[in-house]
C-alpha positions in Angstrom: 67.5 84.4 100.7 68.3 87.5 98.7 65.3 89.3 100.2 66.3 88.4 103.7 69.9 89.6 103.0 68.6 92.9 101.6 66.4 93.4 104.7 69.4 92.7 107.0 71.6 95.1 105.1 68.8 97.7 105.2 68.5 97.3 109.0 72.2 97.8 109.4 72.3 100.9 107.1 74.2 98.9 104.6 72.8 100.8 101.6 74.0 104.4 101.8 72.2 105.4 98.6 68.9 104.1 97.2 70.7 102.9 94.0 72.7 100.4 96.1 69.5 98.7 97.3 68.2 98.6 93.8 71.5 97.0 92.5 71.5 94.4 95.2 68.0 93.4 94.1 68.8 93.5 90.4 72.2 91.7 90.2 71.8 88.1 91.2 74.8 87.4 93.5 74.4 83.6 93.4 74.9 83.3 89.7 78.5 84.6 90.1 79.4 82.0 92.8 80.8 78.7 91.5 79.0 75.5 92.5 82.0 74.5 94.6 83.1 76.8 97.4 85.5 76.3 100.2 84.8 76.4 104.0 87.2 76.1 106.8 86.9 72.8 108.8 89.3 72.0 111.6 92.6 72.3 109.9 92.0 73.0 106.2 89.6 74.4 103.6 87.1 71.7 102.5 85.0 71.8 99.4 81.2 72.4 99.8 79.2 71.5 96.7 75.9 73.2 95.9 74.4 70.0 94.6 75.1 68.2 97.9 74.2 71.1 100.3 72.1 73.7 98.5 70.8 75.3 101.6 74.2 75.7 103.2 75.6 77.0 99.9 72.9 79.5 99.6 73.2 80.6 103.2 76.9 81.3 102.6 76.3 83.3 99.4 73.6 85.5 101.0 75.2 86.0 104.4 75.2 89.8 104.6 78.5 89.9 106.5 80.2 86.8 105.1 82.6 86.4 102.2 82.8 83.1 100.4 86.1 81.5 99.5 85.9 80.4 95.8 89.5 79.3 95.3 92.3 77.9 97.5 96.0 77.5 96.9 95.8 79.3 93.6 93.6 76.6 92.2 95.8 73.7 93.2 94.5 72.3 96.5 96.0 69.2 98.0 94.2 65.9 98.4 93.1 66.7 102.0 92.0 70.2 101.3 93.2 73.8 100.9 95.5 75.8 103.1 95.5 79.4 101.6 92.4 81.2 100.4 93.3 82.8 97.1 90.0 84.1 95.6 86.6 84.9 97.0 83.4 86.9 96.6 83.4 89.7 99.2 80.7 90.0 101.9 77.8 92.1 100.7 78.3 94.7 103.5 81.9 95.1 102.5 81.0 95.4 98.8 78.5 98.2 99.4 80.8 100.0 101.9 83.4 100.2 99.2 81.0 101.3 96.5 79.8 104.1 98.9 83.4 105.2 99.5 84.0 105.4 95.8 81.2 107.9 95.3 80.2 106.4 92.0 78.3 108.4 89.4 77.0 107.3 86.0 79.5 107.8 83.2 82.7 107.6 85.4 85.6 105.6 84.1 86.4 102.8 86.6 89.3 100.5 87.0 88.7 97.5 89.2 91.7 95.5 90.5 90.7 92.0 91.4 87.8 90.8 89.3 87.2 87.6 91.4 83.8 86.1 90.5 82.7 89.2 88.5 79.9 90.2 90.9 81.4 93.5 91.8 82.1 94.3 88.2 78.5 93.6 87.4 77.4 96.1 90.0 79.9 98.7 88.5 78.4 98.1 85.1 75.0 98.8 86.4 76.1 102.0 88.1 78.5 103.6 85.6 77.8 101.8 82.4 79.7 98.7 81.1 81.6 100.6 78.5 83.3 102.5 81.3 84.4 99.5 83.4 87.8 97.9 83.1 88.4 95.0 85.5 91.8 93.3 86.0 92.4 89.8 87.3 95.8 88.1 87.7 94.5 84.5 87.7 93.6 83.3 84.2 91.1 80.7 85.5 89.4 83.1 87.8 89.3 85.7 85.0 87.8 83.2 82.6 85.1 82.2 85.1 84.2 85.9 85.7 84.0 86.6 82.0 81.6 83.7 81.5 79.4 84.8 84.4 79.3 88.4 83.3 78.5 87.7 79.7 75.8 85.2 80.7 74.1 87.9 82.7 74.4 90.4 79.8 77.4 92.4 81.1 80.4 93.2 78.8 83.0 95.2 80.7 86.6 94.9 79.6 88.1 91.9 81.5 91.9 91.9 81.4 94.0 89.0 82.6 97.1 90.8 84.1 98.7 91.9 87.3 96.4 94.6 88.7 99.2 96.4 90.5 100.2 97.7 87.0 96.7 98.9 86.4 95.7 99.1 82.7 97.3 102.1 81.0 95.4 101.8 77.6 92.1 103.1 79.2 93.6 105.5 81.6 93.0 108.0 83.1 90.4 106.6 85.5 87.9 108.5 87.6 87.8 105.7 90.2 90.3 102.9 91.0 88.8 100.3 93.3 90.9 97.4 94.6 89.1 94.3 96.0 92.4 93.0 97.3 94.5 94.4 100.1 97.8 96.2 99.7 100.4 97.3 102.2 101.9 99.6 99.6 99.7 101.5 97.1 101.2 100.9 93.6 102.6 103.9 91.8 100.9 102.8 88.7 97.5 103.5 90.3 98.6 107.0 91.1 99.8 107.6 87.5 96.6 106.3 86.0 94.1 108.2 88.2 92.5 111.4 86.9 93.1 114.6 88.9 90.5 114.7 91.7 89.8 111.0 91.1 89.4 108.5 93.9 91.3 105.4 94.8 89.6 103.0 97.2 91.6 100.0 98.5 91.8 97.9 101.7 95.2 98.7 103.2 97.2 96.9 105.9 100.5 97.1 107.7 102.7 94.2 108.5 101.2 94.3 112.0 98.0 93.2 110.2 95.1 95.5 111.1 93.2 96.5 108.0 91.5 99.8 107.1 89.8 101.0 104.0 91.8 103.8 102.4 90.0 106.3 100.3 92.5 108.6 98.6 91.8 111.6 96.4 94.2 112.8 93.7 95.5 116.3 94.2 96.7 118.9 91.7 100.3 118.0 92.7 99.9 114.4 91.6 99.6 112.9 95.1 96.8 110.7 96.4 95.7 111.3 100.0 92.9 110.7 102.3 91.7 109.1 105.6 91.3 105.4 106.6 88.0 104.1 107.6 85.9 100.9 108.0 88.1 98.1 109.4 87.9 95.3 106.8 90.2 92.4 105.9 90.8 91.3 102.3 93.2 88.9 100.7 96.4 90.5 99.6 97.2 91.3 96.0 99.3 88.4 94.9 102.4 90.5 94.3 102.4 91.6 97.9 101.3 88.3 99.4 104.8 87.6 100.7 104.4 90.6 103.0 102.0 88.5 105.1 104.8 86.2 106.2 107.3 87.4 108.9 111.0 87.0 108.4 111.4 85.3 111.8 111.7 81.8 110.3 114.7 82.9 108.2 116.4 84.9 111.0 115.9 82.7 114.0 118.4 79.9 114.6 120.3 78.3 117.6 123.2 80.5 116.5 121.2 83.8 116.6 119.7 82.8 119.9 123.2 82.2 121.3 124.3 85.6 120.0 121.3 87.4 121.3 121.2 89.8 124.3 118.7 89.6 127.2 117.4 92.3 129.6 114.5 92.8 131.9 111.5 94.8 130.8 108.2 96.1 132.3 106.6 96.3 128.9 103.0 95.1 128.7 101.9 94.0 125.2 98.3 93.0 125.9 97.3 95.9 123.7 98.5 94.1 120.6 95.5 91.7 121.0 93.1 93.9 122.9 93.1 97.2 121.0 92.7 97.2 117.3 93.2 101.0 117.0 96.5 100.9 118.9 97.8 98.1 116.8 96.7 99.9 113.6 98.5 103.1 114.6 101.7 101.1 115.6 101.6 99.5 112.2 101.7 102.9 110.5 104.7 103.9 112.5 106.6 100.6 112.2 106.5 99.5 108.5 108.0 96.1 108.1 107.6 95.0 111.7 105.7 91.8 112.5 104.3 90.7 115.9 103.4 87.0 116.6 102.0 85.7 119.8 103.3 82.4 121.2 101.1 80.4 123.5 102.1 77.2 125.1 100.2 75.1 127.8 101.3 76.0 131.2 103.4 78.9 130.1 102.8 82.7 130.0 102.2 84.1 126.5 105.2 85.4 124.7 105.5 87.8 121.8 108.0 87.5 118.9 108.8 90.7 117.1 110.7 90.7 113.8 111.9 92.8 110.9 114.1 92.1 107.9 117.3 92.1 110.1 116.3 91.8 113.7 114.1 89.8 116.1 113.0 90.0 119.8 111.2 87.7 122.1 109.2 89.2 125.0 108.0 87.1 127.9 107.6 87.2 131.6 109.4 90.5 132.2 112.3 89.7 129.9 113.2 90.5 126.4 115.8 88.7 124.3 116.9 90.5 121.1 119.1 89.9 118.1 120.1 92.2 115.3 120.8 95.9 115.0 117.3 97.2 116.0 115.8 97.2 119.4 112.3 96.2 118.3 110.7 96.3 121.7 111.9 99.9 122.2 110.5 100.8 118.8 107.2 99.2 119.6 107.0 101.0 123.0 107.8 104.3 121.3 105.0 103.9 118.8 102.5 102.9 121.5 103.6 105.8 123.6 103.0 108.2 120.7 99.5 106.8 120.2 98.7 107.2 124.0 100.0 110.8 124.2 97.9 111.7 121.2 94.8 110.6 123.1 94.4 107.1 121.8 93.0 108.0 118.3 91.0 105.6 116.3 92.0 104.5 112.8 89.5 106.9 111.3 91.7 109.8 112.4 94.7 108.5 110.5 95.4 109.1 106.8 97.8 108.3 104.1 99.6 110.3 101.3 101.0 108.5 98.4 103.3 110.3 96.0 103.8 109.5 92.3 106.9 107.4 93.0 104.8 105.2 95.4 106.3 106.6 98.6 103.8 106.4 101.5 103.5 109.0 104.3 101.0 108.2 107.1 99.6 111.1 109.1 97.3 111.9 112.0 94.4 114.4 111.5 95.8 116.2 108.5 98.5 115.6 105.9 100.9 118.1 107.5 101.1 116.0 110.6 103.2 113.2 109.2 103.9 110.4 111.6 107.2 109.4 113.0 108.4 106.1 111.5 111.1 103.7 112.7 
C-alpha cells in the first residue's frame, strides 16, 4: 500500500523535492497509527479495529489524500461513538505540502506544535536531525503514544506535553515553527520564539471557516508576514477550539426575536457556499463573524449571521437583525470589496502578525492592509 501511495503522490506532484519521496519510503506511516481508528458513520464516529478489518485500516492509513482520526472527544467517547475528532494523522499530501512550505534544511532547529501520532516528528528528525526537533502536544495520552512510537522506531526528539500555543521557550529561537493544528489567531509566543528570517507554517482559518496555509517569514522589525496558500482544513488548536462555535445559540431567544428589526433586501448569498475564495476573503475582513445555512424541507434556504453581540437572519428577500451591528451590510461590503478587486484567490492574500499578536490581513503586499469591520 505504501508503494501505491507513493506512486499516487508522485503522479500528483506531491513530492516537491527528492528527499520527500525518500522520507515517505523510509518512515513507515502505519507504525505511527494506533490499531483503533475512528471513521464517520451516519451520525457519529465509530471505532475501526485493525485486527477486525486490516485491509480497510491499511487503506485509510495510506490514502494519499486522507487523514485518519485517531482520537475523538478528547479520548472520552460515549457508548454510541464519538462526536468531535480531537487528534489525527494528517493526509500524506497535506504533510508534504507543509514540509515543502517550511523549506527545511539539515541542521535547522524546528518547533512542531501538535505532535499527534508522531509521524510528522519522525519525518522532521530524518530531515533536520532529531537533536534539532522539539515537538509539543497538549494531550498527555496522545503525547505518550507518540513518544512510544518514535522511540520504537529509533527517533528521539524532545517531546513536550504542554500547550503548543506557548511554544517551548527553553530551546528557542527556532528556524522553523510548524503547526499541525489550525489557528484563527497566530500566538504571540510563536513570533517571540522564531529566529529572524525564520519561517512559521500553520493552517489558518477565520470564523467564516475557509482554511488556508499561512507561511510567514520573520522580518528584522520582529513581524511575521507572508502569503496564504494551499486550502487545507485541520483541527483547531485546543485553546482556540471555542472559536469554531458561533455565538448564535447564546444570543438568539424569543425575546431578541421580538426586539429585532426587519427590512427587505436584494442580497444574494449563494457565494457563501459556491465560492471558496470569496468566503475566504470575507473572513479576513470580518473577524468574529459566523455564517450558518439553515435548510428546511419545503422552505427556501436561510442564512444566520452572528457575532459576539449581534445576529441576522436572511431569507426570501428579507433580513431580520438584532444587536448594534448590521451584519448583512458588513457582509455585502466585504463581498463588494472582493468583487471590485477582481475576485482575487486566497493565494493573493497575506497576513502580518506583530510581536503582540495583532493580525493585519492584506491583499497583494503588506502595505495594502484590508478594511476590517
